[in-house]
C-alpha positions in Angstrom: 0.0 0.0 0.0 1.3 3.4 -1.0 0.0 6.6 0.6 0.0 9.8 -1.4 -0.6 13.2 0.1 -1.3 15.9 -2.5 -0.9 19.5 -1.5 -2.0 22.6 -3.5 0.7 25.3 -3.4 0.2 28.2 -1.0 -1.0 31.6 -2.1 1.2 33.1 -4.8 1.2 36.5 -6.5 -1.3 35.5 -9.2 -3.8 34.3 -6.6 -3.6 37.6 -4.7 -3.7 39.8 -7.8 -6.3 37.7 -9.6 -4.4 36.9 -12.8 -4.0 33.5 -14.4 -0.6 32.1 -13.5 -0.4 28.9 -15.5 3.3 28.4 -16.3 4.4 31.8 -15.1 6.9 31.4 -12.3 5.4 33.6 -9.6 6.6 33.9 -6.0 4.5 33.3 -2.9 2.9 36.0 -0.8 3.2 36.8 2.9 -0.1 34.9 3.4 1.4 32.1 1.3 4.3 31.8 3.7 1.9 31.5 6.7 -0.2 28.9 4.8 3.0 26.9 4.1 3.9 26.9 7.8 0.5 25.8 8.8 0.5 23.0 6.2 4.0 21.9 7.3 2.8 21.7 10.9 -0.2 19.7 9.9 2.0 17.1 8.1 4.8 17.2 10.6 4.0 13.8 12.0 3.3 12.1 8.7 6.0 9.5 7.8 6.8 11.2 4.5 9.6 9.3 2.7 9.9 11.6 -0.4 8.4 14.8 -1.8 7.6 15.3 -5.5 7.0 18.9 -6.7 6.2 20.9 -9.7 9.4 22.9 -10.5 7.6 26.2 -10.3 8.7 28.5 -7.5 5.4 28.6 -5.7 5.2 24.8 -5.5 8.9 24.4 -4.6 8.6 26.9 -1.7 5.6 25.0 -0.4 7.4 21.7 -0.7 10.5 23.1 1.0 8.4 24.4 3.9 6.8 20.9 4.3 10.3 19.3 4.1 11.5 21.3 7.2 10.0 18.5 9.4 11.2 15.6 7.2 14.5 16.4 5.5 13.9 14.0 2.6 14.6 14.4 -1.1 12.5 16.7 -3.2 12.1 15.5 -6.7 10.8 17.8 -9.4 8.6 16.5 -12.2 7.5 18.7 -15.1 4.3 16.7 -15.4 3.1 18.2 -12.1 3.1 21.8 -13.5 0.0 23.9 -13.9 -2.0 23.9 -17.1 -0.3 25.8 -20.0 -2.9 28.6 -20.3 -1.3 30.1 -23.5 -2.8 33.5 -24.2 -4.4 33.7 -20.7 -1.1 33.6 -18.8 -0.6 36.8 -16.9 -4.0 38.2 -17.8 -6.4 39.4 -15.1 -9.4 37.1 -14.6 -11.8 39.9 -15.2 -10.1 40.6 -18.6 -10.2 36.9 -19.6 -13.9 36.8 -18.9 -14.4 39.9 -21.1 -12.0 39.0 -23.9 -12.6 35.2 -24.1 -16.3 34.8 -23.2 -16.7 31.4 -25.0 -13.6 29.8 -23.6 -14.2 31.3 -20.1 -17.7 29.8 -20.2 -16.2 26.4 -20.8 -13.5 26.9 -18.1 -16.2 27.7 -15.6 -19.1 25.5 -16.7 -17.8 22.8 -19.0 -14.2 22.2 -18.0 -13.8 18.9 -19.7 -14.2 20.7 -23.0 -11.8 23.5 -22.2 -8.8 24.1 -24.4 -6.7 27.2 -23.4 -6.1 29.5 -26.4 -2.6 28.7 -27.5 -2.1 26.2 -24.6 -3.3 22.9 -23.3 -6.6 21.2 -23.2 -8.0 19.8 -20.0 -7.5 16.3 -21.4 -3.8 17.1 -21.9 -3.5 18.0 -18.2 -5.4 14.9 -17.1 -3.3 12.5 -19.2 0.1 13.9 -18.0 -0.8 14.1 -14.2 -2.3 10.6 -14.4 0.9 9.3 -15.9 2.9 11.1 -13.2 0.9 9.8 -10.3 1.0 6.2 -11.6 4.8 6.4 -12.0 5.3 8.0 -8.6 3.2 5.3 -6.9 4.9 2.5 -8.8 8.4 3.8 -7.9 7.5 4.2 -4.2 5.6 1.1 -3.2 4.9 0.8 0.5 6.0 4.4 1.1 4.3 7.7 2.0 4.8 10.3 -0.7 3.9 14.0 -0.7 3.1 15.6 -4.1 2.9 19.4 -4.3 1.2 20.9 -7.4 -1.3 23.4 -8.7 -5.0 24.0 -8.7 -6.0 22.7 -12.2 -3.5 20.0 -12.1 -4.8 18.7 -8.7 -8.4 18.8 -9.9 -7.3 16.4 -12.7 -5.4 14.3 -10.2 -8.4 14.0 -7.9 -10.6 13.2 -10.9 -8.3 10.3 -11.8 -7.9 9.1 -8.1 -11.7 8.9 -7.9 -11.6 6.6 -10.9 -13.3 9.1 -13.2 -12.3 10.2 -16.7 -11.7 13.8 -17.6 -15.3 14.1 -18.9 -16.3 14.1 -15.2 -13.9 16.7 -13.9 -16.8 19.1 -13.3 -17.7 16.9 -10.4 -14.4 17.7 -8.6 -14.3 20.6 -6.1 -11.0 22.4 -5.8 -9.7 23.1 -2.3 -8.1 26.5 -1.4 -4.4 27.2 -1.6 -2.4 25.0 0.8 -5.3 22.5 1.0 -4.5 18.8 1.5 -5.8 15.7 -0.2 -4.8 12.0 0.4 -5.2 8.7 -1.4 -3.8 5.2 -1.2 -2.7 2.9 -4.0 -3.0 -0.9 -3.7 -0.5 -3.4 -5.1 -2.2 -3.2 -8.5 -1.9 0.6 -8.4 -5.6 1.1 -8.0 -6.2 4.3 -6.1 -8.7 5.1 -3.3 -9.3 8.6 -2.1 -9.1 9.1 1.7 -10.0 12.7 1.9 -9.8 15.9 -0.2 -9.8 19.6 0.1 -8.8 19.6 3.7 -8.2 23.2 5.0 -9.0 23.2 8.7 -5.4 23.8 9.4 -5.6 27.2 7.8 -6.6 30.0 10.1 -9.7 32.0 9.3 -8.9 34.5 6.6 -6.1 32.4 5.2 -8.2 30.5 2.6 -8.2 31.7 -1.0 -10.1 29.6 -3.4 -8.6 30.8 -6.7 
């Protein structure tokens, strides 16, 4: 049995300023640093054997904060990065809604059909994060693994972990920045979700849902 803890990165500049981050390498905020400390404390007694992270700064700083209590290796995997949002990256959400009403409608209401202008489709994200999680579980049988990633990527991970295809991603609820999810994989690498979107460790006012 392999346990996998999935953590959404803490608040970063794009979350605060309300622009689409995607592959932009934004730094974390003051609130993000507090969220990381709270998440690290929550996971301090977990027997984490290894941490995998998106190589983006906001994810790596979250992973490094968690690792203070564990001092294990942090392995970066490009498949854990956020959706490539193409023309949307760095654009304020209010401007995206105004300039791309059709695509924005799909992003909000029909996410399985979404394809970022000049970027990835939701299916692209689902396929690569599914591949990453299966490889990580296979390479760490019997261990406890922490995976730090991004909002859209984690939605796709949770969709897969629930045994759903990307067409059902609209059923997944995204937890706030620094929220925690957990699943186990059996010997045949079949996953089972233990819990998702846990955020009780974050103090009131420290929960941002974008």
